[in-house]
PDB file with one MODEL, atoms N, CA, C and O in Angstrom:
MODEL        1
ATOM      1  N   MET A   1       0.829  -1.168   0.000  1.00  0.00           N
ATOM      2  CA  MET A   1       0.000   0.000   0.000  1.00  0.00           C
ATOM      3  C   MET A   1       0.887   1.250   0.000  1.00  0.00           C
ATOM      4  O   MET A   1       1.824   1.345   0.793  1.00  0.00           O
ATOM      5  N   THR A   2       0.600   2.187  -0.870  1.00  0.00           N
ATOM      6  CA  THR A   2       1.355   3.424  -0.965  1.00  0.00           C
ATOM      7  C   THR A   2       0.775   4.462  -0.026  1.00  0.00           C
ATOM      8  O   THR A   2      -0.435   4.688  -0.004  1.00  0.00           O
ATOM      9  N   LYS A   3       1.657   5.101   0.761  1.00  0.00           N
ATOM     10  CA  LYS A   3       1.216   6.143   1.677  1.00  0.00           C
ATOM     11  C   LYS A   3       1.568   7.490   1.050  1.00  0.00           C
ATOM     12  O   LYS A   3       2.735   7.751   0.760  1.00  0.00           O
ATOM     13  N   TYR A   4       0.577   8.337   0.842  1.00  0.00           N
ATOM     14  CA  TYR A   4       0.799   9.636   0.224  1.00  0.00           C
ATOM     15  C   TYR A   4       0.915  10.715   1.294  1.00  0.00           C
ATOM     16  O   TYR A   4       0.200  10.694   2.296  1.00  0.00           O
ATOM     17  N   VAL A   5       1.833  11.664   1.065  1.00  0.00           N
ATOM     18  CA  VAL A   5       2.038  12.781   1.974  1.00  0.00           C
ATOM     19  C   VAL A   5       1.344  13.997   1.389  1.00  0.00           C
ATOM     20  O   VAL A   5       1.473  14.279   0.198  1.00  0.00           O
ATOM     21  N   GLU A   6       0.613  14.714   2.221  1.00  0.00           N
ATOM     22  CA  GLU A   6      -0.075  15.918   1.767  1.00  0.00           C
ATOM     23  C   GLU A   6       0.955  16.968   1.353  1.00  0.00           C
ATOM     24  O   GLU A   6       1.943  17.182   2.055  1.00  0.00           O
ATOM     25  N   THR A   7       0.727  17.616   0.223  1.00  0.00           N
ATOM     26  CA  THR A   7       1.622  18.665  -0.248  1.00  0.00           C
ATOM     27  C   THR A   7       0.853  19.976  -0.378  1.00  0.00           C
ATOM     28  O   THR A   7      -0.371  19.979  -0.503  1.00  0.00           O
ATOM     29  N   PHE A   8       1.591  21.099  -0.347  1.00  0.00           N
ATOM     30  CA  PHE A   8       0.983  22.407  -0.487  1.00  0.00           C
ATOM     31  C   PHE A   8       2.035  23.379  -1.003  1.00  0.00           C
ATOM     32  O   PHE A   8       3.229  23.133  -0.837  1.00  0.00           O
ATOM     33  N   PRO A   9       1.614  24.482  -1.630  1.00  0.00           N
ATOM     34  CA  PRO A   9       2.598  25.456  -2.135  1.00  0.00           C
ATOM     35  C   PRO A   9       3.116  26.342  -1.003  1.00  0.00           C
ATOM     36  O   PRO A   9       2.344  26.794  -0.157  1.00  0.00           O
ATOM     37  N   CYS A  10       4.411  26.585  -0.995  1.00  0.00           N
ATOM     38  CA  CYS A  10       5.013  27.476   0.002  1.00  0.00           C
ATOM     39  C   CYS A  10       4.622  28.912  -0.336  1.00  0.00           C
ATOM     40  O   CYS A  10       4.753  29.318  -1.491  1.00  0.00           O
ATOM     41  N   PRO A  11       4.145  29.697   0.640  1.00  0.00           N
ATOM     42  CA  PRO A  11       3.748  31.076   0.355  1.00  0.00           C
ATOM     43  C   PRO A  11       4.911  31.989   0.001  1.00  0.00           C
ATOM     44  O   PRO A  11       4.695  33.057  -0.572  1.00  0.00           O
ATOM     45  N   ALA A  12       6.144  31.596   0.328  1.00  0.00           N
ATOM     46  CA  ALA A  12       7.304  32.444   0.033  1.00  0.00           C
ATOM     47  C   ALA A  12       7.861  32.212  -1.363  1.00  0.00           C
ATOM     48  O   ALA A  12       8.206  33.163  -2.065  1.00  0.00           O
ATOM     49  N   CYS A  13       7.950  30.934  -1.769  1.00  0.00           N
ATOM     50  CA  CYS A  13       8.620  30.643  -3.037  1.00  0.00           C
ATOM     51  C   CYS A  13       7.741  29.935  -4.053  1.00  0.00           C
ATOM     52  O   CYS A  13       8.119  29.830  -5.219  1.00  0.00           O
ATOM     53  N   GLY A  14       6.567  29.442  -3.638  1.00  0.00           N
ATOM     54  CA  GLY A  14       5.678  28.758  -4.556  1.00  0.00           C
ATOM     55  C   GLY A  14       6.024  27.311  -4.816  1.00  0.00           C
ATOM     56  O   GLY A  14       5.257  26.612  -5.477  1.00  0.00           O
ATOM     57  N   LEU A  15       7.169  26.828  -4.311  1.00  0.00           N
ATOM     58  CA  LEU A  15       7.536  25.432  -4.498  1.00  0.00           C
ATOM     59  C   LEU A  15       6.612  24.543  -3.684  1.00  0.00           C
ATOM     60  O   LEU A  15       6.054  24.977  -2.676  1.00  0.00           O
ATOM     61  N   THR A  16       6.451  23.318  -4.113  1.00  0.00           N
ATOM     62  CA  THR A  16       5.618  22.375  -3.394  1.00  0.00           C
ATOM     63  C   THR A  16       6.389  21.831  -2.198  1.00  0.00           C
ATOM     64  O   THR A  16       7.510  21.343  -2.339  1.00  0.00           O
ATOM     65  N   ALA A  17       5.786  21.918  -1.037  1.00  0.00           N
ATOM     66  CA  ALA A  17       6.386  21.399   0.188  1.00  0.00           C
ATOM     67  C   ALA A  17       5.545  20.229   0.662  1.00  0.00           C
ATOM     68  O   ALA A  17       4.333  20.200   0.451  1.00  0.00           O
ATOM     69  N   SER A  18       6.188  19.266   1.303  1.00  0.00           N
ATOM     70  CA  SER A  18       5.444  18.111   1.785  1.00  0.00           C
ATOM     71  C   SER A  18       5.558  18.018   3.296  1.00  0.00           C
ATOM     72  O   SER A  18       6.429  18.638   3.906  1.00  0.00           O
ATOM     73  N   GLY A  19       4.674  17.242   3.888  1.00  0.00           N
ATOM     74  CA  GLY A  19       4.697  17.042   5.324  1.00  0.00           C
ATOM     75  C   GLY A  19       4.500  18.347   6.062  1.00  0.00           C
ATOM     76  O   GLY A  19       3.474  19.007   5.899  1.00  0.00           O
ATOM     77  N   ARG A  20       5.482  18.726   6.878  1.00  0.00           N
ATOM     78  CA  ARG A  20       5.379  19.931   7.688  1.00  0.00           C
ATOM     79  C   ARG A  20       5.823  21.176   6.927  1.00  0.00           C
ATOM     80  O   ARG A  20       5.698  22.284   7.447  1.00  0.00           O
ATOM     81  N   GLY A  21       6.334  21.022   5.721  1.00  0.00           N
ATOM     82  CA  GLY A  21       6.658  22.167   4.885  1.00  0.00           C
ATOM     83  C   GLY A  21       8.002  22.785   5.153  1.00  0.00           C
ATOM     84  O   GLY A  21       8.816  22.253   5.908  1.00  0.00           O
ATOM     85  N   HIS A  22       8.221  23.915   4.524  1.00  0.00           N
ATOM     86  CA  HIS A  22       9.462  24.648   4.687  1.00  0.00           C
ATOM     87  C   HIS A  22       9.523  25.270   6.069  1.00  0.00           C
ATOM     88  O   HIS A  22       8.493  25.626   6.641  1.00  0.00           O
ATOM     89  N   LEU A  23      10.726  25.403   6.609  1.00  0.00           N
ATOM     90  CA  LEU A  23      10.887  26.050   7.908  1.00  0.00           C
ATOM     91  C   LEU A  23      10.665  27.549   7.810  1.00  0.00           C
ATOM     92  O   LEU A  23      10.326  28.189   8.805  1.00  0.00           O
ATOM     93  N   CYS A  24      10.851  28.119   6.628  1.00  0.00           N
ATOM     94  CA  CYS A  24      10.668  29.562   6.458  1.00  0.00           C
ATOM     95  C   CYS A  24       9.224  29.957   6.737  1.00  0.00           C
ATOM     96  O   CYS A  24       8.961  30.984   7.363  1.00  0.00           O
ATOM     97  N   HIS A  25       8.309  29.149   6.275  1.00  0.00           N
ATOM     98  CA  HIS A  25       6.889  29.430   6.441  1.00  0.00           C
ATOM     99  C   HIS A  25       6.184  28.139   6.834  1.00  0.00           C
ATOM    100  O   HIS A  25       5.509  27.526   6.007  1.00  0.00           O
ATOM    101  N   PRO A  26       6.335  27.719   8.096  1.00  0.00           N
ATOM    102  CA  PRO A  26       5.706  26.457   8.495  1.00  0.00           C
ATOM    103  C   PRO A  26       4.189  26.553   8.472  1.00  0.00           C
ATOM    104  O   PRO A  26       3.612  27.615   8.705  1.00  0.00           O
ATOM    105  N   LYS A  27       3.573  25.451   8.193  1.00  0.00           N
ATOM    106  CA  LYS A  27       2.125  25.344   8.179  1.00  0.00           C
ATOM    107  C   LYS A  27       1.607  25.532   9.602  1.00  0.00           C
ATOM    108  O   LYS A  27       2.170  24.982  10.549  1.00  0.00           O
ATOM    109  N   GLU A  28       0.538  26.304   9.752  1.00  0.00           N
ATOM    110  CA  GLU A  28      -0.029  26.532  11.078  1.00  0.00           C
ATOM    111  C   GLU A  28      -1.007  25.418  11.442  1.00  0.00           C
ATOM    112  O   GLU A  28      -1.504  24.703  10.572  1.00  0.00           O
ATOM    113  N   ASP A  29      -1.269  25.287  12.716  1.00  0.00           N
ATOM    114  CA  ASP A  29      -2.213  24.291  13.240  1.00  0.00           C
ATOM    115  C   ASP A  29      -1.840  22.870  12.811  1.00  0.00           C
ATOM    116  O   ASP A  29      -2.701  22.093  12.398  1.00  0.00           O
ATOM    117  N   VAL A  30      -0.562  22.540  12.912  1.00  0.00           N
ATOM    118  CA  VAL A  30      -0.086  21.200  12.570  1.00  0.00           C
ATOM    119  C   VAL A  30      -0.189  20.319  13.801  1.00  0.00           C
ATOM    120  O   VAL A  30       0.214  20.735  14.887  1.00  0.00           O
ATOM    121  N   PRO A  31      -0.721  19.107  13.656  1.00  0.00           N
ATOM    122  CA  PRO A  31      -0.790  18.223  14.823  1.00  0.00           C
ATOM    123  C   PRO A  31       0.623  17.873  15.300  1.00  0.00           C
ATOM    124  O   PRO A  31       1.536  17.756  14.483  1.00  0.00           O
ATOM    125  N   PRO A  32       0.810  17.707  16.601  1.00  0.00           N
ATOM    126  CA  PRO A  32       2.147  17.373  17.122  1.00  0.00           C
ATOM    127  C   PRO A  32       2.679  16.084  16.512  1.00  0.00           C
ATOM    128  O   PRO A  32       1.928  15.151  16.229  1.00  0.00           O
ATOM    129  N   SER A  33       4.005  16.056  16.315  1.00  0.00           N
ATOM    130  CA  SER A  33       4.661  14.845  15.836  1.00  0.00           C
ATOM    131  C   SER A  33       5.976  14.689  16.575  1.00  0.00           C
ATOM    132  O   SER A  33       6.460  15.633  17.199  1.00  0.00           O
ATOM    133  N   ALA A  34       6.552  13.501  16.507  1.00  0.00           N
ATOM    134  CA  ALA A  34       7.794  13.213  17.222  1.00  0.00           C
ATOM    135  C   ALA A  34       8.993  13.634  16.379  1.00  0.00           C
ATOM    136  O   ALA A  34       9.053  13.350  15.183  1.00  0.00           O
ATOM    137  N   CYS A  35       9.943  14.312  17.013  1.00  0.00           N
ATOM    138  CA  CYS A  35      11.195  14.693  16.361  1.00  0.00           C
ATOM    139  C   CYS A  35      11.963  13.419  16.043  1.00  0.00           C
ATOM    140  O   CYS A  35      12.089  12.544  16.900  1.00  0.00           O
ATOM    141  N   GLU A  36      12.481  13.302  14.819  1.00  0.00           N
ATOM    142  CA  GLU A  36      13.194  12.085  14.438  1.00  0.00           C
ATOM    143  C   GLU A  36      14.554  11.966  15.117  1.00  0.00           C
ATOM    144  O   GLU A  36      15.175  10.904  15.059  1.00  0.00           O
ATOM    145  N   PHE A  37      15.031  13.032  15.760  1.00  0.00           N
ATOM    146  CA  PHE A  37      16.338  13.016  16.408  1.00  0.00           C
ATOM    147  C   PHE A  37      16.249  12.787  17.917  1.00  0.00           C
ATOM    148  O   PHE A  37      17.042  12.028  18.473  1.00  0.00           O
ATOM    149  N   CYS A  38      15.277  13.446  18.592  1.00  0.00           N
ATOM    150  CA  CYS A  38      15.192  13.323  20.054  1.00  0.00           C
ATOM    151  C   CYS A  38      13.894  12.681  20.531  1.00  0.00           C
ATOM    152  O   CYS A  38      13.741  12.425  21.726  1.00  0.00           O
ATOM    153  N   ASN A  39      12.972  12.423  19.637  1.00  0.00           N
ATOM    154  CA  ASN A  39      11.672  11.820  19.930  1.00  0.00           C
ATOM    155  C   ASN A  39      10.743  12.701  20.755  1.00  0.00           C
ATOM    156  O   ASN A  39       9.709  12.224  21.223  1.00  0.00           O
ATOM    157  N   LYS A  40      11.084  13.982  20.948  1.00  0.00           N
ATOM    158  CA  LYS A  40      10.198  14.900  21.651  1.00  0.00           C
ATOM    159  C   LYS A  40       8.982  15.160  20.771  1.00  0.00           C
ATOM    160  O   LYS A  40       9.126  15.366  19.566  1.00  0.00           O
ATOM    161  N   THR A  41       7.802  15.152  21.350  1.00  0.00           N
ATOM    162  CA  THR A  41       6.585  15.451  20.608  1.00  0.00           C
ATOM    163  C   THR A  41       6.374  16.956  20.609  1.00  0.00           C
ATOM    164  O   THR A  41       6.287  17.575  21.669  1.00  0.00           O
ATOM    165  N   THR A  42       6.292  17.547  19.414  1.00  0.00           N
ATOM    166  CA  THR A  42       6.144  18.982  19.278  1.00  0.00           C
ATOM    167  C   THR A  42       5.375  19.326  18.006  1.00  0.00           C
ATOM    168  O   THR A  42       5.380  18.560  17.042  1.00  0.00           O
ATOM    169  N   SER A  43       4.721  20.474  18.011  1.00  0.00           N
ATOM    170  CA  SER A  43       4.058  20.952  16.799  1.00  0.00           C
ATOM    171  C   SER A  43       4.823  22.137  16.215  1.00  0.00           C
ATOM    172  O   SER A  43       4.367  22.770  15.263  1.00  0.00           O
ATOM    173  N   ASP A  44       6.001  22.436  16.797  1.00  0.00           N
ATOM    174  CA  ASP A  44       6.839  23.533  16.319  1.00  0.00           C
ATOM    175  C   ASP A  44       7.702  23.057  15.151  1.00  0.00           C
ATOM    176  O   ASP A  44       8.607  22.244  15.336  1.00  0.00           O
ATOM    177  N   ALA A  45       7.422  23.565  13.948  1.00  0.00           N
ATOM    178  CA  ALA A  45       8.180  23.157  12.762  1.00  0.00           C
ATOM    179  C   ALA A  45       9.621  23.634  12.832  1.00  0.00           C
ATOM    180  O   ALA A  45      10.477  23.126  12.109  1.00  0.00           O
ATOM    181  N   ARG A  46       9.899  24.614  13.703  1.00  0.00           N
ATOM    182  CA  ARG A  46      11.264  25.144  13.831  1.00  0.00           C
ATOM    183  C   ARG A  46      12.011  24.528  15.013  1.00  0.00           C
ATOM    184  O   ARG A  46      13.036  25.057  15.442  1.00  0.00           O
ATOM    185  N   HIS A  47      11.502  23.413  15.539  1.00  0.00           N
ATOM    186  CA  HIS A  47      12.131  22.715  16.664  1.00  0.00           C
ATOM    187  C   HIS A  47      13.566  22.328  16.302  1.00  0.00           C
ATOM    188  O   HIS A  47      13.801  21.711  15.263  1.00  0.00           O
ATOM    189  N   VAL A  48      14.512  22.689  17.150  1.00  0.00           N
ATOM    190  CA  VAL A  48      15.908  22.275  16.980  1.00  0.00           C
ATOM    191  C   VAL A  48      16.377  21.741  18.326  1.00  0.00           C
ATOM    192  O   VAL A  48      16.325  22.451  19.330  1.00  0.00           O
ATOM    193  N   CYS A  49      16.832  20.497  18.347  1.00  0.00           N
ATOM    194  CA  CYS A  49      17.308  19.875  19.566  1.00  0.00           C
ATOM    195  C   CYS A  49      18.829  19.683  19.488  1.00  0.00           C
ATOM    196  O   CYS A  49      19.400  19.793  18.403  1.00  0.00           O
ATOM    197  N   PRO A  50      19.486  19.403  20.597  1.00  0.00           N
ATOM    198  CA  PRO A  50      20.943  19.242  20.575  1.00  0.00           C
ATOM    199  C   PRO A  50      21.436  18.180  19.588  1.00  0.00           C
ATOM    200  O   PRO A  50      22.522  18.320  19.025  1.00  0.00           O
ATOM    201  N   MET A  51      20.656  17.127  19.373  1.00  0.00           N
ATOM    202  CA  MET A  51      21.076  16.079  18.438  1.00  0.00           C
ATOM    203  C   MET A  51      21.052  16.565  16.986  1.00  0.00           C
ATOM    204  O   MET A  51      21.736  16.002  16.132  1.00  0.00           O
ATOM    205  N   MET A  52      20.271  17.599  16.711  1.00  0.00           N
ATOM    206  CA  MET A  52      20.181  18.123  15.343  1.00  0.00           C
ATOM    207  C   MET A  52      21.329  19.076  15.028  1.00  0.00           C
ATOM    208  O   MET A  52      21.784  19.134  13.885  1.00  0.00           O
ATOM    209  N   THR A  53      21.802  19.824  16.022  1.00  0.00           N
ATOM    210  CA  THR A  53      22.760  20.895  15.745  1.00  0.00           C
ATOM    211  C   THR A  53      24.045  20.405  15.086  1.00  0.00           C
ATOM    212  O   THR A  53      24.638  21.129  14.285  1.00  0.00           O
ATOM    213  N   GLY A  54      24.474  19.218  15.400  1.00  0.00           N
ATOM    214  CA  GLY A  54      25.667  18.664  14.761  1.00  0.00           C
ATOM    215  C   GLY A  54      25.413  18.227  13.332  1.00  0.00           C
ATOM    216  O   GLY A  54      26.362  17.948  12.600  1.00  0.00           O
ATOM    217  N   ARG A  55      24.162  18.161  12.919  1.00  0.00           N
ATOM    218  CA  ARG A  55      23.814  17.692  11.581  1.00  0.00           C
ATOM    219  C   ARG A  55      23.286  18.807  10.690  1.00  0.00           C
ATOM    220  O   ARG A  55      22.926  18.543   9.542  1.00  0.00           O
ATOM    221  N   LEU A  56      23.226  20.043  11.176  1.00  0.00           N
ATOM    222  CA  LEU A  56      22.736  21.153  10.363  1.00  0.00           C
ATOM    223  C   LEU A  56      23.674  21.346   9.175  1.00  0.00           C
ATOM    224  O   LEU A  56      24.879  21.525   9.346  1.00  0.00           O
ATOM    225  N   GLU A  57      23.109  21.307   7.971  1.00  0.00           N
ATOM    226  CA  GLU A  57      23.931  21.392   6.769  1.00  0.00           C
ATOM    227  C   GLU A  57      23.508  22.499   5.818  1.00  0.00           C
ATOM    228  O   GLU A  57      24.260  22.839   4.905  1.00  0.00           O
ATOM    229  N   TYR A  58      22.313  23.074   6.010  1.00  0.00           N
ATOM    230  CA  TYR A  58      21.799  24.046   5.043  1.00  0.00           C
ATOM    231  C   TYR A  58      21.359  25.334   5.718  1.00  0.00           C
ATOM    232  O   TYR A  58      20.930  25.338   6.872  1.00  0.00           O
ATOM    233  N   ILE A  59      21.475  26.426   4.976  1.00  0.00           N
ATOM    234  CA  ILE A  59      20.994  27.726   5.411  1.00  0.00           C
ATOM    235  C   ILE A  59      20.068  28.261   4.315  1.00  0.00           C
ATOM    236  O   ILE A  59      20.328  28.050   3.130  1.00  0.00           O
ATOM    237  N   CYS A  60      19.003  28.944   4.696  1.00  0.00           N
ATOM    238  CA  CYS A  60      18.087  29.513   3.717  1.00  0.00           C
ATOM    239  C   CYS A  60      18.629  30.875   3.287  1.00  0.00           C
ATOM    240  O   CYS A  60      18.880  31.742   4.124  1.00  0.00           O
ATOM    241  N   LYS A  61      18.806  31.054   1.990  1.00  0.00           N
ATOM    242  CA  LYS A  61      19.296  32.327   1.461  1.00  0.00           C
ATOM    243  C   LYS A  61      18.249  33.427   1.604  1.00  0.00           C
ATOM    244  O   LYS A  61      18.572  34.610   1.497  1.00  0.00           O
ATOM    245  N   LYS A  62      16.997  33.046   1.847  1.00  0.00           N
ATOM    246  CA  LYS A  62      15.910  34.022   1.964  1.00  0.00           C
ATOM    247  C   LYS A  62      15.753  34.537   3.393  1.00  0.00           C
ATOM    248  O   LYS A  62      15.605  35.743   3.589  1.00  0.00           O
ATOM    249  N   CYS A  63      15.781  33.650   4.407  1.00  0.00           N
ATOM    250  CA  CYS A  63      15.515  34.099   5.774  1.00  0.00           C
ATOM    251  C   CYS A  63      16.633  33.779   6.765  1.00  0.00           C
ATOM    252  O   CYS A  63      16.586  34.248   7.903  1.00  0.00           O
ATOM    253  N   GLY A  64      17.638  32.992   6.365  1.00  0.00           N
ATOM    254  CA  GLY A  64      18.764  32.694   7.246  1.00  0.00           C
ATOM    255  C   GLY A  64      18.564  31.542   8.203  1.00  0.00           C
ATOM    256  O   GLY A  64      19.450  31.263   9.010  1.00  0.00           O
ATOM    257  N   ARG A  65      17.421  30.855   8.143  1.00  0.00           N
ATOM    258  CA  ARG A  65      17.184  29.709   9.022  1.00  0.00           C
ATOM    259  C   ARG A  65      18.104  28.555   8.642  1.00  0.00           C
ATOM    260  O   ARG A  65      18.497  28.411   7.485  1.00  0.00           O
ATOM    261  N   LEU A  66      18.442  27.734   9.639  1.00  0.00           N
ATOM    262  CA  LEU A  66      19.279  26.561   9.432  1.00  0.00           C
ATOM    263  C   LEU A  66      18.417  25.308   9.421  1.00  0.00           C
ATOM    264  O   LEU A  66      17.377  25.264  10.078  1.00  0.00           O
ATOM    265  N   ALA A  67      18.844  24.282   8.672  1.00  0.00           N
ATOM    266  CA  ALA A  67      18.074  23.037   8.608  1.00  0.00           C
ATOM    267  C   ALA A  67      18.991  21.852   8.339  1.00  0.00           C
ATOM    268  O   ALA A  67      20.099  22.005   7.825  1.00  0.00           O
ATOM    269  N   VAL A  68      18.509  20.680   8.695  1.00  0.00           N
ATOM    270  CA  VAL A  68      19.216  19.429   8.446  1.00  0.00           C
ATOM    271  C   VAL A  68      19.036  19.012   6.986  1.00  0.00           C
ATOM    272  O   VAL A  68      19.971  18.509   6.363  1.00  0.00           O
ATOM    273  N   TYR A  69      17.835  19.221   6.442  1.00  0.00           N
ATOM    274  CA  TYR A  69      17.525  18.810   5.077  1.00  0.00           C
ATOM    275  C   TYR A  69      17.249  20.022   4.199  1.00  0.00           C
ATOM    276  O   TYR A  69      16.621  20.979   4.653  1.00  0.00           O
ATOM    277  N   ASP A  70      17.702  19.999   2.964  1.00  0.00           N
ATOM    278  CA  ASP A  70      17.480  21.121   2.046  1.00  0.00           C
ATOM    279  C   ASP A  70      16.007  21.308   1.721  1.00  0.00           C
ATOM    280  O   ASP A  70      15.586  22.420   1.402  1.00  0.00           O
ATOM    281  N   THR A  71      15.225  20.258   1.793  1.00  0.00           N
ATOM    282  CA  THR A  71      13.801  20.339   1.465  1.00  0.00           C
ATOM    283  C   THR A  71      13.001  21.128   2.510  1.00  0.00           C
ATOM    284  O   THR A  71      11.826  21.424   2.294  1.00  0.00           O
ATOM    285  N   MET A  72      13.627  21.464   3.630  1.00  0.00           N
ATOM    286  CA  MET A  72      12.932  22.195   4.686  1.00  0.00           C
ATOM    287  C   MET A  72      13.049  23.707   4.519  1.00  0.00           C
ATOM    288  O   MET A  72      12.502  24.464   5.321  1.00  0.00           O
ATOM    289  N   LEU A  73      13.763  24.151   3.478  1.00  0.00           N
ATOM    290  CA  LEU A  73      13.986  25.577   3.260  1.00  0.00           C
ATOM    291  C   LEU A  73      13.569  25.995   1.855  1.00  0.00           C
ATOM    292  O   LEU A  73      13.607  25.187   0.928  1.00  0.00           O
ATOM    293  N   CYS A  74      13.175  27.244   1.698  1.00  0.00           N
ATOM    294  CA  CYS A  74      12.747  27.754   0.397  1.00  0.00           C
ATOM    295  C   CYS A  74      13.919  27.925  -0.569  1.00  0.00           C
ATOM    296  O   CYS A  74      13.829  27.537  -1.734  1.00  0.00           O
ATOM    297  N   GLU A  75      15.011  28.504  -0.085  1.00  0.00           N
ATOM    298  CA  GLU A  75      16.195  28.730  -0.924  1.00  0.00           C
ATOM    299  C   GLU A  75      17.421  28.181  -0.200  1.00  0.00           C
ATOM    300  O   GLU A  75      18.233  28.949   0.315  1.00  0.00           O
ATOM    301  N   PRO A  76      17.560  26.842  -0.158  1.00  0.00           N
ATOM    302  CA  PRO A  76      18.654  26.240   0.606  1.00  0.00           C
ATOM    303  C   PRO A  76      20.012  26.406  -0.083  1.00  0.00           C
ATOM    304  O   PRO A  76      20.126  26.407  -1.309  1.00  0.00           O
ATOM    305  N   ALA A  77      21.031  26.544   0.763  1.00  0.00           N
ATOM    306  CA  ALA A  77      22.424  26.558   0.308  1.00  0.00           C
ATOM    307  C   ALA A  77      23.243  25.843   1.368  1.00  0.00           C
ATOM    308  O   ALA A  77      22.944  25.964   2.556  1.00  0.00           O
ATOM    309  N   PRO A  78      24.263  25.106   0.972  1.00  0.00           N
ATOM    310  CA  PRO A  78      25.120  24.460   1.982  1.00  0.00           C
ATOM    311  C   PRO A  78      25.719  25.517   2.907  1.00  0.00           C
ATOM    312  O   PRO A  78      26.087  26.602   2.456  1.00  0.00           O
ATOM    313  N   ILE A  79      25.817  25.206   4.186  1.00  0.00           N
ATOM    314  CA  ILE A  79      26.349  26.157   5.167  1.00  0.00           C
ATOM    315  C   ILE A  79      27.768  26.579   4.817  1.00  0.00           C
ATOM    316  O   ILE A  79      28.126  27.745   4.984  1.00  0.00           O
ATOM    317  N   ASP A  80      28.582  25.643   4.332  1.00  0.00           N
ATOM    318  CA  ASP A  80      29.978  25.962   4.049  1.00  0.00           C
ATOM    319  C   ASP A  80      30.193  26.653   2.699  1.00  0.00           C
ATOM    320  O   ASP A  80      31.333  26.906   2.308  1.00  0.00           O
ATOM    321  N   GLU A  81      29.110  26.957   1.990  1.00  0.00           N
ATOM    322  CA  GLU A  81      29.221  27.641   0.688  1.00  0.00           C
ATOM    323  C   GLU A  81      29.595  29.099   0.921  1.00  0.00           C
ATOM    324  O   GLU A  81      29.031  29.757   1.796  1.00  0.00           O
ATOM    325  N   ASP A  82      30.546  29.602   0.139  1.00  0.00           N
ATOM    326  CA  ASP A  82      30.973  31.011   0.286  1.00  0.00           C
ATOM    327  C   ASP A  82      30.014  31.957  -0.332  1.00  0.00           C
ATOM    328  O   ASP A  82      30.230  33.168  -0.292  1.00  0.00           O
TER     329      ASP A  82
ENDMDL
END
């Protein structure tokens, strides 16, 4: 059985975001879910725990937020990019 993830357009860039969406403009009224790194249940799309900080690899060129995955940002760039 195939499980489909709800998608929606990001209000900042128009790209299709899935699940909880981009960190730049997180979807409001999201039901709580467990963080894949610390298992804390939270509805905050911008949740960052100590286990994530060592894995942050991307920065958004639009708002400066940091993320583990490029799909969580509207305009991702590697942190070490000049």
